[in-house]
C-alpha positions in Angstrom: -26.4 -16.7 6.1 -22.7 -17.6 5.6 -21.3 -17.5 2.1 -19.9 -20.8 0.8 -17.0 -19.5 -1.3 -15.6 -23.0 -1.7 -18.4 -23.6 -4.2 -18.0 -20.3 -6.1 -17.1 -20.4 -9.7 -14.4 -18.0 -11.0 -17.2 -15.9 -12.5 -19.2 -15.8 -9.3 -16.1 -14.7 -7.4 -15.4 -11.9 -9.9 -19.0 -10.7 -9.6 -18.7 -10.7 -5.8 -15.4 -8.9 -5.9 -16.8 -6.2 -8.0 -19.8 -5.9 -5.6 -17.3 -5.5 -2.8 -15.3 -2.9 -4.7 -18.5 -0.9 -5.4 -19.6 -1.2 -1.7 -16.2 0.1 -0.6 -16.4 2.9 -3.1 -19.7 4.0 -1.6 -18.3 3.8 1.9 -15.0 5.5 1.2 -15.4 7.6 -1.9 -12.4 9.8 -1.1 -10.0 7.0 0.0 -6.5 7.7 -1.1 -2.9 7.3 0.1 -2.5 8.8 3.6 1.2 9.5 3.1 1.5 13.1 2.2 3.6 13.8 -0.8 4.1 16.3 -3.6 5.9 14.2 -6.1 6.7 10.5 -7.0 10.1 10.9 -5.2 8.5 12.1 -2.0 6.0 9.2 -2.1 8.8 6.7 -2.7 10.7 7.9 0.3 7.7 8.2 2.5 6.6 4.6 1.6 10.1 3.3 2.5 9.9 5.1 5.8 6.4 3.8 6.5 7.7 0.2 7.1 6.8 -0.7 10.7 5.7 2.9 11.3 2.4 4.7 11.1 1.5 7.0 8.2 0.8 9.7 10.8 4.4 9.6 12.1 5.9 9.5 8.6 3.8 12.6 7.8 5.3 14.4 10.8 8.9 13.5 9.7 8.9 14.1 6.0 8.2 17.8 5.8 11.5 18.7 7.5 13.3 16.0 5.6 12.1 17.2 2.2 12.6 20.9 3.2 16.3 20.3 4.0 17.0 17.6 1.3 14.4 18.2 -1.5 15.9 16.1 -4.3 17.4 12.6 -4.7 20.8 14.3 -5.4 20.6 16.3 -2.2 19.6 13.3 -0.1 22.3 11.1 -1.7 25.0 13.6 -0.8 23.9 14.2 2.8 25.8 13.0 5.8 24.1 9.7 6.9 24.2 11.0 10.5 22.1 14.0 9.5 19.6 11.8 7.6 19.4 9.5 10.6 18.5 12.4 12.8 15.8 13.6 10.4 14.1 10.2 10.2 14.8 8.8 13.7 11.2 8.9 14.8 10.1 6.5 12.1 12.0 3.7 13.8 14.8 1.5 12.4 16.3 4.8 11.4 19.8 3.5 10.5 18.4 0.9 8.1 15.9 3.3 6.6 18.6 5.9 6.1 20.7 3.4 4.2 17.7 2.4 2.1 16.5 5.9 1.2 20.1 7.1 0.5 20.8 4.1 -1.7 17.5 4.7 -3.6 18.4 8.4 -3.9 21.8 7.6 -5.4 20.3 5.3 -8.0 17.5 7.7 -8.9 20.0 10.6 -9.3 22.7 8.6 -11.2 20.5 6.3 -13.3 17.3 8.3 -13.9 18.3 11.9 -13.9 16.7 12.7 -10.5 13.3 11.4 -11.7 11.6 8.3 -10.3 10.9 5.8 -13.1 7.4 4.6 -13.5 8.2 1.2 -15.0 7.8 -1.7 -12.6 11.1 -3.3 -13.6 13.1 -0.1 -13.2 11.4 0.7 -9.9 12.1 -2.7 -8.3 15.8 -2.4 -9.4 16.1 0.6 -7.1 17.7 -0.4 -3.7 15.2 -0.9 -1.0 12.2 -0.9 -3.4 10.1 -4.1 -3.5 7.0 -4.8 -5.5 4.6 -3.3 -2.8 6.5 0.0 -2.7 6.7 0.1 -6.5 3.0 -0.5 -6.8 2.2 2.3 -4.3 4.2 4.7 -6.4 2.9 3.5 -9.8 -0.7 3.5 -8.7 -0.8 6.7 -6.6 1.8 9.0 -8.1 1.6 7.9 -11.7 -2.0 6.8 -12.0 -1.0 3.3 -13.4 -3.3 0.4 -12.5 -1.6 -1.2 -9.4 -2.5 -3.4 -6.5 -0.2 -2.9 -3.5 -0.4 -5.6 -0.8 0.2 -4.5 2.7 -0.9 -6.2 5.9 -4.4 -4.8 5.6 -4.9 -5.9 2.0 -3.4 -9.3 2.8 -5.8 -9.8 5.8 -8.9 -8.5 4.0 -8.4 -10.3 0.7 -8.2 -13.6 2.7 -11.1 -12.7 5.0 -13.2 -11.8 2.1 -12.4 -15.1 0.3 -10.8 -13.4 -2.7 -7.5 -15.3 -2.2 -6.3 -18.2 -0.2 -2.6 -17.1 -0.2 -0.4 -15.2 2.2 2.1 -14.5 -0.5 1.9 -10.8 -1.6 2.5 -11.5 -5.3 0.0 -14.3 -5.4 -2.6 -12.0 -3.6 -1.8 -9.2 -6.1 -2.4 -11.6 -9.0 -5.6 -13.0 -7.6 -7.1 -9.6 -7.0 -6.0 -8.4 -10.4 -7.7 -11.4 -12.0 -11.0 -10.5 -10.3 -11.2 -6.8 -11.0 -10.8 -4.6 -14.1 -7.5 -2.6 -14.1 -9.4 0.7 -13.6 -10.5 -0.6 -10.2 -7.1 -1.8 -8.9 -5.5 1.3 -7.3 -8.7 2.6 -5.6 -9.7 -0.9 -4.4 -6.3 -1.3 -2.7 -6.6 2.1 -1.0 -10.2 1.4 0.1 -9.2 -2.0 1.5 -6.5 -0.3 3.6 -9.0 2.3 4.8 -11.6 -0.4 5.6 -8.9 -2.5 7.4 -8.0 0.5 9.6 -11.5 1.5 10.4 -13.9 -1.5 10.4 -12.3 -4.8 9.5 -9.8 -4.7 12.3 -7.3 -7.6 12.8 -8.4 -8.8 16.3 -12.0 -7.6 16.6 -13.6 -6.7 13.2 -16.7 -4.6 13.5 -18.8 -6.9 11.4 -22.1 -5.4 12.5 -21.4 -2.1 10.8 -19.5 -3.4 7.8 -20.6 -1.9 4.5 -19.7 -5.0 2.6 -20.7 -7.6 5.1 -23.3 -9.1 2.8 -20.6 -10.3 0.4 -18.1 -11.4 3.1 -17.7 -15.1 4.2 -15.7 -13.9 7.2 -13.0 -16.4 6.7 -10.9 -16.7 9.9 -13.2 -14.4 11.9 -14.2 -15.8 15.3 -15.0 -12.5 17.1 -18.0 -10.5 16.0 -18.8 -6.9 17.0 
């Protein structure tokens, strides 16, 4: 039976959101960031490089990048041509080189080679938007954070937890439905779920672990 989310009260939606969060926790208990990193700095760079690129490819590129240029200061001082060569396989390598070197200069000069954990300070870094800042805050620093990528955007709408395509509005809607302790893991689990089951073109609804709480908004193809 289809859920009628149009008639849900705010309280009912919050209860359903928590049920979805618990269902995803059972399905993906170990869900975490798939970008390999050993520090907030490495995660910041990897997240910038992941734009329009797979995490798998970024993970192939970053070991040699961080081995040769391990610190913000080292990356900032490197010849752009060499950085471009190191990150070429992530695509849009010239733009990404400019972005990570600009961030490196700011981190080195303004923050003593350490990535700040404050949202305002993070988003002042060149090339760092709210999504990237939330990935770093939630994953590297353990702060409550909801990062909205294409998967979180799609699933939050499909699940009837938001009616917006604006990342900041989606972030606020999800934050209003779940306790802060759930935020980071919920975002990671939505991403895992979006990559494995709730696919964009042909969601695998018949094996969805949270199907009982999903109104399937915008879904016309069932598997």
